[in-house]
LUMDO-906869 format. One line per field, with one value per residue: residue number from 1; x, y, z of N, C-alpha, C in turn. Coordinates in steps of 0.02 Angstrom, whole numbers. Layout:
BEGIN
i	[NUM, ...]
nx	[X, ...]
ny	[Y, ...]
nz	[Z, ...]
cax	[X, ...]
cay	[Y, ...]
caz	[Z, ...]
cx	[X, ...]
cy	[Y, ...]
cz	[Z, ...]
This chain:
BEGIN
i	[1, 2, 3, 4, 5, 6, 7, 8, 9, 10, 11, 12, 13, 14, 15, 16, 17, 18, 19, 20, 21, 22, 23, 24, 25, 26, 27, 28, 29, 30, 31, 32, 33, 34, 35, 36, 37, 38, 39, 40, 41, 42, 43, 44, 45, 46, 47, 48, 49, 50, 51, 52, 53, 54, 55, 56, 57, 58, 59, 60, 61, 62, 63, 64, 65, 66, 67, 68, 69, 70, 71, 72, 73, 74, 75, 76, 77, 78, 79, 80, 81, 82, 83, 84, 85, 86, 87, 88, 89, 90, 91, 92, 93, 94, 95, 96, 97, 98, 99, 100, 101, 102, 103, 104, 105, 106, 107, 108, 109, 110, 111, 112, 113, 114, 115, 116, 117, 118, 119, 120, 121, 122, 123, 124, 125, 126, 127, 128, 129, 130, 131, 132, 133, 134, 135, 136, 137, 138, 139, 140, 141, 142, 143, 144, 145, 146, 147, 148, 149, 150, 151, 152, 153, 154, 155, 156, 157, 158, 159, 160, 161, 162, 163, 164, 165, 166, 167, 168, 169, 170, 171, 172, 173, 174, 175, 176, 177, 178, 179, 180, 181, 182, 183, 184, 185, 186, 187, 188, 189, 190, 191, 192, 193, 194, 195, 196, 197, 198, 199, 200, 201, 202, 203, 204, 205, 206, 207, 208, 209, 210, 211, 212]
nx	[730, 761, 914, 969, 933, 901, 864, 768, 766, 698, 530, 508, 567, 587, 485, 484, 434, 338, 409, 526, 471, 403, 511, 579, 485, 483, 614, 616, 527, 598, 706, 648, 593, 490, 358, 320, 177, 149, 127, 186, 321, 336, 321, 444, 511, 628, 723, 885, 899, 978, 971, 836, 808, 835, 722, 622, 669, 786, 939, 1058, 1034, 1027, 1130, 1146, 1015, 999, 1087, 1026, 900, 932, 980, 863, 789, 870, 852, 732, 634, 624, 516, 496, 422, 272, 301, 417, 548, 548, 521, 634, 733, 693, 706, 844, 896, 888, 927, 1061, 1069, 1054, 1066, 1009, 998, 925, 947, 1047, 1211, 1231, 1108, 1070, 1133, 1101, 960, 937, 982, 890, 772, 809, 880, 1006, 1163, 1235, 1154, 1159, 1244, 1297, 1280, 1223, 1219, 1164, 1280, 1378, 1378, 1408, 1309, 1130, 960, 838, 937, 1005, 1134, 1154, 1152, 1272, 1387, 1332, 1298, 1421, 1463, 1373, 1384, 1301, 1194, 1095, 960, 941, 931, 834, 752, 680, 565, 484, 455, 422, 539, 628, 580, 597, 737, 773, 709, 775, 899, 881, 837, 736, 588, 497, 364, 318, 179, 195, 241, 243, 200, 72, -23, -76, 14, 131, 85, 54, 180, 215, 231, 186, 34, 43, 166, 160, 148, 62, 143, 310, 295, 228, 319, 398, 301, 274, 396, 398, 302, 353]
ny	[901, 874, 849, 791, 687, 523, 429, 299, 221, 146, 146, 238, 354, 328, 248, 85, -39, -129, -148, -214, -332, -391, -414, -511, -613, -641, -684, -799, -879, -895, -969, -1086, -1100, -1094, -979, -849, -760, -583, -521, -608, -589, -451, -441, -453, -337, -213, -286, -345, -422, -538, -589, -623, -706, -850, -887, -899, -964, -1096, -1088, -1109, -1061, -926, -829, -825, -796, -667, -592, -602, -545, -415, -361, -351, -261, -148, -109, -47, 102, 210, 299, 441, 442, 534, 706, 681, 716, 859, 878, 824, 909, 1026, 990, 971, 1096, 1127, 1020, 901, 765, 586, 429, 263, 106, -51, -85, -129, -64, -46, -11, 97, 227, 250, 252, 362, 462, 453, 501, 626, 669, 745, 682, 763, 815, 736, 681, 555, 403, 249, 89, -85, -147, -72, -87, -183, -242, -271, -209, -295, -272, -175, -128, -85, 50, 95, 146, 261, 336, 372, 457, 564, 608, 650, 649, 503, 529, 641, 612, 566, 430, 381, 277, 146, 15, -122, -176, -72, 1, -88, -98, 36, 56, -36, 21, 134, 250, 387, 360, 377, 319, 293, 273, 223, 108, -72, -114, -92, 31, -29, -132, -70, -10, -120, -160, -64, 70, 239, 316, 448, 452, 396, 423, 473, 493, 544, 675, 738, 753, 873, 954, 871, 878, 1011, 1011, 925]
nz	[473, 302, 215, 106, -37, -91, -233, -305, -469, -581, -621, -525, -569, -705, -822, -833, -807, -880, -998, -955, -900, -1009, -1095, -1023, -1028, -1166, -1186, -1106, -1178, -1299, -1253, -1220, -1095, -945, -958, -865, -798, -820, -697, -607, -632, -609, -472, -417, -447, -409, -354, -403, -565, -577, -452, -430, -535, -517, -446, -535, -649, -703, -615, -682, -808, -800, -826, -967, -999, -943, -1023, -1151, -1124, -1080, -1198, -1272, -1193, -1199, -1329, -1331, -1319, -1181, -1066, -959, -796, -780, -752, -680, -722, -722, -588, -524, -573, -511, -374, -368, -356, -226, -146, -125, -235, -261, -348, -329, -393, -444, -572, -716, -758, -896, -941, -866, -895, -1036, -1022, -936, -1018, -1124, -1065, -1046, -930, -850, -798, -719, -623, -514, -368, -355, -449, -438, -500, -500, -530, -474, -340, -192, -120, -126, -136, -38, 60, 187, 179, 54, 48, 100, 29, -28, 85, 136, 35, 46, 178, 282, 428, 461, 485, 413, 284, 145, 68, -85, -164, -264, -231, -116, -76, -82, 26, 135, 139, 165, 289, 373, 367, 437, 374, 321, 228, 77, -16, -186, -292, -423, -470, -460, -331, -210, -112, 8, 30, 69, 185, 265, 299, 384, 345, 357, 304, 260, 206, 84, -83, -234, -344, -391, -421, -318, -218, -188, -121, -12, 53, 91, 191, 282]
cax	[735, 801, 968, 989, 883, 922, 806, 767, 759, 645, 461, 506, 583, 580, 434, 516, 405, 311, 463, 568, 434, 391, 575, 592, 439, 506, 676, 598, 498, 652, 750, 610, 582, 424, 343, 276, 133, 181, 122, 235, 386, 336, 324, 515, 540, 662, 779, 922, 875, 1019, 951, 770, 804, 828, 656, 577, 700, 845, 996, 1110, 1015, 1017, 1180, 1127, 949, 1009, 1119, 975, 847, 959, 983, 794, 770, 910, 827, 668, 635, 589, 489, 496, 359, 249, 326, 476, 607, 542, 525, 703, 770, 675, 737, 917, 914, 885, 955, 1104, 1031, 1090, 1025, 1027, 951, 940, 957, 1116, 1244, 1224, 1042, 1062, 1151, 1058, 892, 937, 990, 827, 721, 840, 901, 1078, 1198, 1263, 1106, 1167, 1310, 1318, 1233, 1244, 1180, 1179, 1349, 1423, 1370, 1420, 1246, 1070, 898, 821, 992, 1017, 1203, 1153, 1161, 1337, 1428, 1298, 1301, 1489, 1465, 1333, 1413, 1250, 1165, 1044, 893, 940, 930, 771, 754, 615, 562, 417, 445, 427, 610, 656, 559, 629, 808, 776, 689, 830, 956, 859, 827, 667, 568, 434, 346, 278, 136, 202, 269, 199, 174, 14, -24, -87, 74, 177, 54, 61, 249, 224, 241, 130, -1, 66, 230, 145, 126, 41, 201, 364, 270, 204, 373, 415, 250, 284, 455, 378, 261, 387]
cay	[930, 833, 886, 756, 639, 467, 407, 240, 243, 113, 154, 297, 409, 304, 196, 28, -102, -175, -162, -265, -394, -421, -438, -574, -663, -659, -722, -865, -916, -912, -1019, -1145, -1103, -1074, -908, -826, -703, -519, -507, -650, -557, -385, -443, -449, -274, -182, -332, -358, -480, -597, -615, -654, -755, -920, -899, -911, -1007, -1132, -1043, -1121, -1026, -855, -785, -818, -763, -596, -563, -596, -500, -347, -338, -333, -201, -91, -89, -13, 172, 218, 365, 460, 448, 603, 758, 660, 755, 928, 875, 813, 971, 1072, 967, 977, 1165, 1135, 962, 855, 705, 527, 374, 194, 66, -122, -96, -138, -3, -38, 19, 158, 289, 261, 270, 431, 504, 451, 543, 693, 685, 752, 650, 816, 831, 688, 675, 488, 361, 180, 33, -147, -166, -29, -99, -252, -267, -250, -206, -257, -269, -104, -109, -55, 123, 110, 188, 325, 373, 401, 512, 620, 630, 680, 602, 463, 560, 699, 586, 535, 384, 378, 219, 121, -55, -140, -191, -7, 20, -132, -78, 101, 48, -70, 67, 192, 308, 407, 334, 396, 273, 320, 219, 220, 42, -131, -123, -50, 67, -73, -173, -28, 1, -182, -163, -12, 137, 283, 335, 513, 441, 361, 473, 447, 494, 590, 743, 767, 753, 940, 975, 831, 904, 1075, 998, 875]
caz	[406, 257, 183, 45, -61, -134, -271, -347, -538, -619, -598, -481, -614, -774, -829, -867, -783, -931, -1046, -925, -891, -1075, -1121, -988, -1055, -1234, -1178, -1080, -1233, -1346, -1223, -1205, -1023, -922, -970, -811, -810, -805, -625, -573, -641, -579, -398, -398, -465, -352, -340, -465, -603, -564, -387, -431, -590, -495, -418, -591, -699, -677, -602, -732, -869, -786, -857, -1038, -998, -930, -1082, -1204, -1102, -1079, -1267, -1291, -1156, -1223, -1395, -1323, -1296, -1117, -1051, -889, -759, -789, -707, -642, -742, -697, -515, -505, -587, -457, -311, -371, -339, -153, -112, -163, -254, -283, -375, -315, -431, -455, -643, -736, -782, -968, -954, -826, -929, -1094, -1002, -911, -1077, -1162, -1033, -1041, -862, -849, -742, -677, -570, -459, -336, -372, -485, -426, -526, -463, -546, -436, -268, -168, -92, -163, -97, 22, 109, 204, 162, -13, 56, 132, -15, -35, 149, 140, -13, 70, 242, 325, 475, 428, 489, 369, 215, 124, 11, -120, -209, -281, -213, -45, -63, -67, 94, 184, 143, 199, 359, 408, 369, 477, 331, 308, 163, 44, -70, -241, -317, -496, -485, -452, -264, -194, -48, 66, 41, 109, 251, 302, 323, 435, 319, 369, 243, 236, 172, 21, -131, -299, -387, -371, -432, -255, -168, -162, -72, 48, 87, 121, 250, 325]
cx	[782, 853, 991, 937, 916, 859, 819, 755, 699, 578, 453, 517, 568, 532, 462, 481, 383, 364, 507, 532, 422, 455, 593, 547, 463, 569, 661, 570, 551, 696, 713, 596, 510, 415, 295, 230, 171, 181, 172, 305, 389, 341, 396, 548, 567, 721, 817, 901, 913, 1002, 883, 762, 795, 761, 605, 603, 761, 905, 1050, 1096, 1018, 1067, 1162, 1061, 958, 1038, 1067, 922, 871, 962, 914, 774, 806, 884, 761, 677, 595, 564, 492, 426, 337, 273, 389, 537, 605, 547, 597, 745, 756, 710, 812, 941, 920, 918, 1008, 1065, 1077, 1042, 1054, 975, 974, 952, 1032, 1145, 1233, 1156, 1036, 1075, 1112, 987, 888, 942, 924, 773, 748, 852, 978, 1109, 1227, 1217, 1118, 1239, 1340, 1261, 1258, 1194, 1196, 1250, 1400, 1423, 1379, 1354, 1187, 1009, 865, 875, 1007, 1088, 1208, 1166, 1230, 1379, 1398, 1303, 1369, 1495, 1430, 1361, 1364, 1228, 1108, 975, 887, 935, 863, 784, 684, 616, 491, 404, 451, 500, 649, 642, 594, 702, 815, 760, 744, 891, 942, 857, 753, 649, 501, 423, 307, 241, 136, 234, 218, 164, 123, 19, -30, -27, 125, 150, 60, 131, 265, 236, 178, 100, 23, 134, 222, 114, 106, 100, 252, 344, 252, 258, 392, 366, 259, 343, 440, 343, 296, 416]
cy	[888, 876, 853, 704, 586, 442, 340, 265, 212, 118, 205, 359, 389, 246, 137, -39, -151, -195, -219, -332, -429, -448, -505, -630, -688, -702, -793, -909, -939, -968, -1083, -1155, -1084, -999, -884, -770, -639, -504, -547, -619, -491, -385, -438, -383, -238, -224, -344, -423, -543, -629, -649, -706, -827, -937, -917, -961, -1042, -1085, -1050, -1083, -950, -808, -773, -780, -688, -561, -552, -544, -427, -318, -314, -267, -140, -66, -49, 59, 177, 290, 378, 455, 521, 650, 740, 703, 826, 930, 867, 875, 1023, 1053, 978, 1047, 1175, 1078, 928, 791, 648, 474, 307, 150, -7, -137, -99, -72, 8, -10, 88, 221, 301, 282, 341, 480, 509, 496, 614, 715, 686, 717, 702, 836, 789, 685, 606, 452, 289, 130, -29, -170, -127, -43, -173, -283, -240, -249, -275, -255, -196, -80, -82, 20, 142, 159, 258, 368, 406, 461, 574, 650, 671, 627, 564, 495, 623, 678, 551, 488, 378, 319, 194, 49, -67, -156, -126, 12, -23, -112, -13, 95, 16, -25, 130, 256, 323, 384, 362, 348, 312, 261, 215, 154, -13, -133, -69, -19, 19, -117, -134, -20, -62, -190, -107, 58, 179, 307, 402, 509, 401, 411, 440, 443, 543, 663, 777, 771, 823, 966, 936, 859, 971, 1064, 953, 907]
cz	[362, 221, 118, 27, -105, -168, -305, -419, -573, -585, -542, -524, -687, -776, -869, -853, -836, -982, -1018, -923, -958, -1106, -1088, -1014, -1124, -1231, -1154, -1136, -1282, -1319, -1205, -1131, -1007, -932, -915, -834, -791, -731, -585, -576, -603, -503, -373, -417, -403, -330, -405, -499, -583, -497, -389, -487, -566, -464, -473, -643, -670, -671, -656, -798, -861, -820, -931, -1044, -991, -991, -1138, -1186, -1102, -1149, -1291, -1257, -1184, -1290, -1391, -1298, -1231, -1110, -976, -860, -767, -733, -668, -658, -714, -621, -491, -517, -534, -392, -310, -354, -263, -114, -156, -175, -273, -307, -352, -348, -437, -529, -660, -764, -857, -988, -921, -866, -994, -1076, -975, -969, -1117, -1132, -1020, -969, -861, -788, -695, -620, -507, -433, -349, -408, -478, -455, -485, -475, -505, -361, -250, -145, -134, -116, -96, 76, 124, 187, 92, -10, 82, 92, -21, 28, 158, 93, 14, 134, 283, 376, 440, 430, 447, 295, 202, 66, -19, -168, -218, -258, -138, -27, -49, 6, 146, 193, 182, 273, 400, 415, 410, 437, 325, 238, 141, -14, -123, -274, -394, -518, -475, -384, -245, -124, 12, 81, 83, 180, 294, 332, 372, 411, 330, 304, 215, 200, 107, -27, -197, -347, -360, -380, -367, -201, -144, -110, -7, 88, 121, 187, 301, 389]
């Protein structure tokens, strides 16, 4: 039986994928750098930008790139994944909740506010700026596990990327994937995730928990 839930944010709760990718494309064009296709950028979703930037652009340009791109992203209005807000409000009545995201702190709180998700619903909210490690490193959960003080098999992690799953698997946490991000069902299955642990969206998580 699960006693606590940790959730990813981008494309699990808040729909940010295309906004992020297009901002990166625009920034690359402005800086005279290679402009990757949206799919090339989206394959790295779930990993902090500063970690995947050198895979697409010169490392020496990444600090300036991030600053420009974040400004573009922050200027855009985001929306919640359908039913995500109501689902989280429901879950918060029965489970302590926490957030772990690869997004930057300067985006985290404005985005939660835009989709009308109160920070009071969560025991902790960790951005990539708050953690020493990042997904897919399992140590990304170290701080959260101390906060919850439950056994690992009593904690569920929910995310949309294969990096979420790899981190959870290595940390010995139960994982549920939602298909509202870039990564597809077969990608999770290839890594060993059971089909019953792959949901169309967070909307179906309460039912999954009832049957778990």
